[in-house]
GULO-227655 format. One record per residue (C-alpha): residue number from 1; residue in one letter; z, y, x. Coordinates in Angstrom, 1 decimal. Each point is the difference from the previous one (the first is absolute). Layout:
N
SITE:num:residuo:pz:py:px
SITE:NUM:A:Z:Y:X
...
! end
This chain:
365
SITE:num:residuo:pz:py:px
SITE:1:M:99.4:-42.5:143.2
SITE:2:D:-1.9:-0.7:3.2
SITE:3:Q:-0.9:-3.6:0.3
SITE:4:H:-1.3:-1.9:3.0
SITE:5:Q:-2.9:-2.3:-0.5
SITE:6:I:-0.5:-2.9:2.3
SITE:7:K:-3.7:-0.4:0.9
SITE:8:M:-0.3:-2.1:3.1
SITE:9:R:0.6:-3.8:0.3
SITE:10:H:2.8:-1.0:2.4
SITE:11:P:3.2:-2.2:0.2
SITE:12:L:2.8:0.9:-2.4
SITE:13:L:2.8:-0.1:2.5
SITE:14:D:0.4:1.0:3.7
SITE:15:E:1.6:-2.0:2.7
SITE:16:K:3.5:1.0:-1.2
SITE:17:G:-0.7:-1.1:-3.6
SITE:18:R:-0.3:3.5:-1.3
SITE:19:L:-2.7:1.3:-2.3
SITE:20:I:-2.9:1.5:2.0
SITE:21:E:-1.1:2.2:-2.8
SITE:22:A:1.7:0.8:-3.3
SITE:23:G:-2.0:1.2:-3.0
SITE:24:Y:-2.5:-1.3:-2.6
SITE:25:A:-3.4:-1.5:0.1
SITE:26:K:-2.6:-1.1:-2.6
SITE:27:E:-0.5:-3.4:1.6
SITE:28:L:2.1:-2.5:2.1
SITE:29:L:-0.8:1.6:3.4
SITE:30:M:3.0:-0.9:2.1
SITE:31:D:0.6:-3.6:1.2
SITE:32:Y:3.3:-1.6:-1.0
SITE:33:D:1.4:-2.5:2.5
SITE:34:R:3.3:-1.7:-0.9
SITE:35:S:0.6:-0.9:3.7
SITE:36:A:-0.1:3.7:1.0
SITE:37:I:3.1:0.7:-2.0
SITE:38:K:3.1:0.9:2.1
SITE:39:A:2.6:0.2:-2.7
SITE:40:G:2.3:-2.9:-1.0
SITE:41:K:-2.0:-2.8:-1.5
SITE:42:L:2.2:-0.2:-3.2
SITE:43:R:-1.2:3.6:-0.9
SITE:44:I:-3.7:-0.9:-0.3
SITE:45:K:-1.3:-0.1:-3.5
SITE:46:E:-3.5:-1.0:-1.1
SITE:47:W:-1.5:-0.5:-3.4
SITE:48:D:-3.1:-0.3:-2.2
SITE:49:Y:0.5:1.1:-3.6
SITE:50:Y:-2.7:-0.1:-2.7
SITE:51:L:0.2:1.5:-3.5
SITE:52:I:-2.8:-0.8:-2.5
SITE:53:A:0.1:1.7:-3.3
SITE:54:C:-2.0:0.8:-3.2
SITE:55:D:1.2:2.0:-3.0
SITE:56:D:1.9:-2.9:-1.5
SITE:57:F:1.6:-1.9:2.9
SITE:58:A:0.5:-0.3:3.7
SITE:59:V:0.8:-2.5:2.8
SITE:60:A:1.7:0.8:3.3
SITE:61:L:0.0:-2.3:3.0
SITE:62:T:1.9:0.3:3.3
SITE:63:I:0.2:-1.9:3.2
SITE:64:A:2.5:1.6:2.4
SITE:65:D:1.4:-0.8:3.4
SITE:66:N:3.1:2.2:0.5
SITE:67:S:1.0:-2.0:3.1
SITE:68:Y:3.5:-1.0:-1.1
SITE:69:M:-1.3:-0.8:-3.4
SITE:70:G:-3.3:-1.0:-1.5
SITE:71:L:-0.8:0.9:-3.6
SITE:72:D:-2.8:-1.1:-2.4
SITE:73:S:-0.3:1.4:-3.4
SITE:74:I:-2.0:-0.4:-3.2
SITE:75:S:0.4:2.5:-2.9
SITE:76:L:-1.7:0.0:-3.4
SITE:77:I:0.3:3.1:-2.1
SITE:78:D:-1.3:0.3:-3.6
SITE:79:F:-0.1:3.7:-1.1
SITE:80:R:-0.7:-0.9:-3.7
SITE:81:I:3.5:-1.5:-0.7
SITE:82:P:1.2:1.3:2.6
SITE:83:W:1.3:-2.8:2.1
SITE:84:E:0.1:-1.0:3.7
SITE:85:K:1.1:-2.9:2.1
SITE:86:T:0.4:-0.1:3.8
SITE:87:T:0.9:-3.1:2.1
SITE:88:S:0.5:0.5:3.7
SITE:89:P:0.8:-3.0:2.2
SITE:90:M:1.6:0.9:3.4
SITE:91:S:0.3:-1.8:3.3
SITE:92:A:2.2:0.8:3.0
SITE:93:F:-1.1:1.1:3.5
SITE:94:T:-3.8:-0.1:-0.3
SITE:95:M:-0.2:2.1:3.1
SITE:96:G:-3.8:0.5:0.0
SITE:97:K:-0.7:-3.7:-0.7
SITE:98:R:-2.0:0.9:-3.0
SITE:99:R:-2.6:1.6:2.3
SITE:100:L:-1.0:2.8:-2.2
SITE:101:P:-3.3:1.4:1.3
SITE:102:S:0.1:3.0:2.3
SITE:103:S:-2.7:1.7:-2.1
SITE:104:S:-0.9:0.2:-3.7
SITE:105:I:-3.6:-0.4:0.9
SITE:106:S:0.0:-3.7:0.7
SITE:107:G:2.4:-2.9:0.0
SITE:108:N:1.5:-2.2:-2.7
SITE:109:V:3.6:-0.2:-1.2
SITE:110:T:1.7:-3.0:-1.7
SITE:111:S:3.6:-0.9:-0.8
SITE:112:G:1.8:-2.6:-2.1
SITE:113:N:1.6:-3.4:-0.3
SITE:114:K:-0.1:-2.9:-2.4
SITE:115:N:1.0:2.3:-2.9
SITE:116:Y:-2.4:2.9:0.5
SITE:117:N:-2.9:1.3:2.0
SITE:118:I:-1.4:3.5:0.5
SITE:119:E:-3.3:0.5:1.9
SITE:120:F:-2.0:3.1:0.9
SITE:121:I:-3.5:-0.8:1.3
SITE:122:N:-1.9:2.8:1.7
SITE:123:N:-3.8:-0.4:-0.2
SITE:124:E:-0.9:3.5:1.2
SITE:125:D:-1.9:1.2:-3.1
SITE:126:H:2.5:-1.6:-2.4
SITE:127:R:3.5:-1.5:0.0
SITE:128:L:1.2:-3.0:-1.9
SITE:129:L:3.6:-0.2:-1.2
SITE:130:N:1.2:-3.4:-1.1
SITE:131:F:3.5:-0.9:-1.1
SITE:132:H:2.1:-2.4:-2.0
SITE:133:M:3.7:-0.6:-0.5
SITE:134:K:1.5:-3.0:-1.8
SITE:135:K:3.2:1.8:-1.3
SITE:136:F:-1.0:3.6:-0.4
SITE:137:D:2.0:0.7:-3.1
SITE:138:G:2.5:-2.7:-0.5
SITE:139:H:-2.1:-3.2:-0.1
SITE:140:K:-3.2:1.9:-1.0
SITE:141:P:-2.7:0.0:2.8
SITE:142:I:-2.4:2.7:0.8
SITE:143:S:-3.4:-0.2:1.8
SITE:144:G:-2.8:2.4:0.7
SITE:145:Q:-3.2:0.7:1.8
SITE:146:I:-1.2:3.6:0.6
SITE:147:R:-3.0:1.4:1.8
SITE:148:L:0.1:3.5:1.4
SITE:149:E:-3.2:1.7:1.1
SITE:150:C:0.1:2.1:3.2
SITE:151:P:-2.8:2.5:-0.1
SITE:152:P:-0.2:2.4:3.0
SITE:153:A:2.7:2.5:-0.8
SITE:154:E:2.4:2.5:1.7
SITE:155:S:3.7:-0.8:-0.3
SITE:156:M:3.5:1.5:0.7
SITE:157:V:1.2:-0.9:3.5
SITE:158:I:3.2:1.6:1.5
SITE:159:A:2.0:-0.5:3.1
SITE:160:T:3.5:1.3:-0.5
SITE:161:P:2.7:0.3:2.7
SITE:162:F:3.8:0.0:-0.7
SITE:163:A:2.0:2.8:1.6
SITE:164:E:3.1:-2.3:0.3
SITE:165:K:-1.7:-2.5:2.4
SITE:166:E:-3.0:0.6:2.2
SITE:167:T:-1.2:-3.6:-0.2
SITE:168:A:0.2:-0.1:-3.9
SITE:169:F:-3.2:0.7:-1.9
SITE:170:Y:-1.9:-0.9:-3.2
SITE:171:Y:-3.8:-0.7:0.1
SITE:172:N:-1.3:-0.2:-3.5
SITE:173:Q:-3.3:-0.3:-1.8
SITE:174:K:-0.6:0.3:-3.8
SITE:175:I:-3.4:-1.2:-1.3
SITE:176:N:-0.5:1.2:-3.6
SITE:177:C:-2.5:-0.6:-2.7
SITE:178:M:-1.1:-3.5:1.0
SITE:179:P:-2.0:-1.5:-3.0
SITE:180:A:1.8:-3.1:-1.2
SITE:181:T:-0.9:-3.1:-2.0
SITE:182:G:1.9:-3.2:-0.7
SITE:183:K:2.6:-1.5:-2.2
SITE:184:V:3.7:-1.0:-0.1
SITE:185:E:1.4:-3.0:-2.0
SITE:186:F:3.6:0.3:-1.2
SITE:187:D:1.9:-1.4:-3.0
SITE:188:G:-3.1:-1.2:-1.8
SITE:189:K:-1.8:3.3:0.3
SITE:190:T:-2.9:1.2:2.1
SITE:191:F:0.1:3.5:1.5
SITE:192:E:-3.5:0.9:0.9
SITE:193:F:-1.0:2.8:2.4
SITE:194:K:-3.4:1.1:-1.2
SITE:195:E:-2.7:1.6:2.1
SITE:196:G:-0.1:3.8:-0.3
SITE:197:E:3.5:0.1:-1.6
SITE:198:S:2.2:-1.3:2.8
SITE:199:F:0.8:1.3:3.5
SITE:200:G:2.2:-0.9:2.9
SITE:201:V:1.9:1.8:2.8
SITE:202:L:1.1:-1.4:3.3
SITE:203:D:3.2:1.3:1.7
SITE:204:W:-0.3:-1.2:3.6
SITE:205:G:3.1:0.8:2.1
SITE:206:R:1.0:-0.7:3.6
SITE:207:G:2.9:1.6:1.8
SITE:208:V:3.5:0.3:1.4
SITE:209:W:2.3:1.5:-2.6
SITE:210:T:3.4:1.6:0.3
SITE:211:Y:2.8:-1.6:-1.9
SITE:212:K:0.5:2.4:-3.0
SITE:213:N:-3.0:1.5:-1.9
SITE:214:T:-1.1:1.4:-3.3
SITE:215:W:-3.6:0.3:-1.0
SITE:216:Y:-2.1:1.3:-2.9
SITE:217:W:-3.4:-1.4:-0.6
SITE:218:G:-2.6:0.4:-2.7
SITE:219:S:-3.4:-1.5:-0.5
SITE:220:A:-2.9:-0.3:-2.5
SITE:221:S:-3.4:-1.5:0.1
SITE:222:G:-2.7:0.1:-2.7
SITE:223:Q:-3.1:1.9:-1.1
SITE:224:I:-0.8:3.5:-1.3
SITE:225:D:-3.4:0.1:-1.7
SITE:226:K:-0.8:-3.3:1.6
SITE:227:V:0.7:1.4:3.5
SITE:228:P:2.8:-1.7:2.1
SITE:229:F:3.0:2.3:0.1
SITE:230:G:3.6:-0.4:1.0
SITE:231:W:2.8:1.3:2.3
SITE:232:N:2.8:-0.8:2.3
SITE:233:I:3.1:2.3:0.1
SITE:234:G:3.3:-0.4:1.7
SITE:235:Y:2.7:1.1:2.4
SITE:236:G:3.7:-0.5:0.9
SITE:237:F:0.3:-1.7:3.4
SITE:238:G:-0.8:0.7:3.6
SITE:239:D:-1.3:3.3:1.5
SITE:240:T:-2.9:1.1:-2.3
SITE:241:S:-0.5:3.3:1.7
SITE:242:F:-3.2:-1.3:1.5
SITE:243:A:-1.6:-0.9:-3.3
SITE:244:S:0.7:-1.1:-3.6
SITE:245:E:-1.3:-3.2:-1.5
SITE:246:N:-1.4:1.8:-3.0
SITE:247:M:-3.7:-0.6:-0.7
SITE:248:L:-2.4:0.0:-2.9
SITE:249:F:-2.9:-2.5:-0.1
SITE:250:Y:-3.2:0.8:-1.8
SITE:251:D:-3.2:-2.0:0.2
SITE:252:N:1.5:-1.8:3.1
SITE:253:K:0.6:3.3:1.9
SITE:254:A:3.5:1.2:1.0
SITE:255:H:1.3:3.5:-0.8
SITE:256:K:3.1:1.1:1.9
SITE:257:L:2.9:1.5:-1.9
SITE:258:G:3.1:1.9:1.3
SITE:259:Q:3.5:-0.7:-1.2
SITE:260:V:0.6:-1.6:-3.4
SITE:261:T:3.4:0.0:-1.6
SITE:262:F:1.3:-2.6:-2.4
SITE:263:N:2.0:1.7:-2.7
SITE:264:I:2.0:-2.9:-1.5
SITE:265:P:2.1:1.1:-3.1
SITE:266:M:3.8:-0.4:0.2
SITE:267:K:2.5:-0.9:-2.6
SITE:268:N:3.8:0.0:-0.3
SITE:269:K:1.8:-3.3:0.7
SITE:270:K:3.4:-0.9:1.4
SITE:271:Y:0.7:-3.4:1.4
SITE:272:V:2.7:-1.5:2.1
SITE:273:T:-0.4:-3.0:2.4
SITE:274:R:3.2:-1.1:1.8
SITE:275:G:-1.9:-1.9:2.7
SITE:276:G:-2.3:2.8:1.0
SITE:277:C:-3.7:0.2:-0.4
SITE:278:C:-2.6:-0.5:2.7
SITE:279:G:2.6:0.4:2.7
SITE:280:A:2.0:2.8:-1.6
SITE:281:S:3.7:-0.5:0.0
SITE:282:G:2.6:0.8:-2.6
SITE:283:I:-0.2:1.1:-3.6
SITE:284:E:-0.9:3.7:0.7
SITE:285:A:-3.0:-1.0:2.1
SITE:286:C:-1.5:-1.8:-3.0
SITE:287:T:0.6:2.6:-2.7
SITE:288:A:-3.0:2.3:-0.8
SITE:289:D:-0.6:2.7:-2.7
SITE:290:L:-3.8:-0.2:0.3
SITE:291:I:-2.3:-2.9:0.6
SITE:292:E:-3.8:-0.4:-0.2
SITE:293:D:-1.4:-0.5:-3.5
SITE:294:Y:-2.9:-2.1:1.0
SITE:295:M:-1.4:-0.6:-3.5
SITE:296:S:-0.3:3.7:-1.0
SITE:297:P:-3.1:1.9:0.9
SITE:298:W:-0.3:1.0:3.7
SITE:299:T:-2.0:2.9:1.4
SITE:300:F:-1.9:0.3:3.3
SITE:301:T:-0.6:3.3:1.8
SITE:302:S:-1.8:0.8:3.2
SITE:303:D:0.3:2.8:2.6
SITE:304:D:-3.7:0.7:-0.1
SITE:305:G:-0.4:-0.3:-3.8
SITE:306:R:-2.4:-2.9:0.2
SITE:307:F:2.1:-2.7:-1.6
SITE:308:E:1.8:1.0:-3.2
SITE:309:M:0.9:-2.9:-2.3
SITE:310:V:2.2:-1.1:-2.8
SITE:311:F:0.9:-3.7:0.1
SITE:312:V:1.1:-1.9:-3.1
SITE:313:P:1.8:-3.3:0.9
SITE:314:I:-0.8:-3.3:-1.7
SITE:315:I:2.3:-2.4:1.9
SITE:316:D:2.4:0.1:3.0
SITE:317:R:-0.3:-3.0:2.2
SITE:318:A:3.5:0.4:1.4
SITE:319:S:1.7:-2.2:2.6
SITE:320:R:3.4:0.3:1.7
SITE:321:T:1.5:-2.1:2.8
SITE:322:D:3.3:0.7:1.7
SITE:323:V:1.3:-2.4:2.6
SITE:324:K:1.7:2.8:2.1
SITE:325:L:-2.1:0.0:3.1
SITE:326:I:-3.2:-0.3:-2.0
SITE:327:C:-0.3:2.2:-3.0
SITE:328:S:-3.0:0.9:-2.2
SITE:329:D:-0.3:2.1:-3.1
SITE:330:Q:-3.6:0.1:-1.2
SITE:331:H:-1.7:1.6:-3.0
SITE:332:Q:-3.7:-0.4:-0.3
SITE:333:V:-0.9:1.7:-3.2
SITE:334:F:-3.4:-0.6:-1.7
SITE:335:G:-1.4:2.6:-2.3
SITE:336:R:-2.8:2.4:-0.8
SITE:337:Y:-0.9:3.2:1.8
SITE:338:S:-1.5:3.2:-1.6
SITE:339:G:-0.9:3.2:1.8
SITE:340:K:-2.3:1.1:2.7
SITE:341:A:-1.1:-0.8:3.6
SITE:342:V:-2.1:2.2:2.1
SITE:343:L:-2.5:-1.4:2.6
SITE:344:D:-0.7:1.6:3.4
SITE:345:D:-2.9:2.0:-1.3
SITE:346:G:2.0:1.5:-2.9
SITE:347:T:-1.3:-2.4:-2.7
SITE:348:V:2.7:-0.5:-2.6
SITE:349:I:0.5:-3.6:-1.3
SITE:350:R:1.7:0.0:-3.4
SITE:351:V:2.2:-3.1:-0.6
SITE:352:R:1.3:-1.3:-3.3
SITE:353:D:2.1:-3.1:-0.5
SITE:354:F:-1.1:-1.4:3.4
SITE:355:L:1.9:-3.2:0.8
SITE:356:G:2.0:-0.1:3.2
SITE:357:F:3.5:-0.3:1.3
SITE:358:A:2.7:2.1:1.8
SITE:359:E:3.0:-1.4:1.8
SITE:360:K:3.2:0.9:1.7
SITE:361:V:1.4:-2.6:2.4
SITE:362:F:3.3:0.0:2.0
SITE:363:N:0.4:-2.5:2.8
SITE:364:K:2.6:-1.0:2.5
SITE:365:W:-1.9:-2.6:1.9
! end
């Protein structure tokens, strides 16, 4: 596929609130300004999401301002058991009051109340992630302090329009392979992220979303022969004819991929729900012969042959909410990738049991 690379710095939106330039970049070139948005204020969605992982466990942290609803989240995942717990306090009509920074390059983010606090401190060459929650799992508290190094590195940046509405867009950066150190305290145990064994990814998102979306996202960060290596893959929403978000990262350099397809296995299952599911009505609308079998091995294929993987799941961090107008069905599956990835110069990187995740998320929001 032909892909448009953005190379010049300029504002993200024009005077009518439309994307000036759709495509991908390897750094955050376009300037996001919330006040330039011309769509309804309830449609604005902004978030910072961090995932920090080693071979044995992971922590995910989110601070989001979705205008009509704010969401903070802490997840702890132990791949050895396997086990996971996610607690996500919500608040109504934050409407930009959380003041998430207009750039990932600078600015701090904090959110909380008397029961919890999550804090992302940006110190240019490193980031500090601090968090605690009094009742994370029942009455059991959790706390953590994590440091992410930020060496000069290329990243995945994409500006995606939506065909349904000209003032809708998604501006997104994924920063992979950030070396991590720190620890998490929970249930009398210490989960330590050790130097050289632990890495983080930042999902920085700002945009105006349409109401109903499905997305696929996969990510991995680690080392191959002591060289930083990872990837970002995904698709499913918006007009991606300008560019995909698929990239490899090797030794802090980005290598652009074409289209990558998530081949999630299916299985037979019949179910009946009289009240409807995620807005469907009637019994027939909720009866299916095939559904995703998230815990069986997936495969990934690419149109350019540069990303061919088998993915063996460890745990499905699943979450489902249905309150009619707002619906979410999320499956973030952690597992191990094996296969090959090909850099821009033709170098083949062989991957075996490389920890990462792949997800499918449906939202009406």
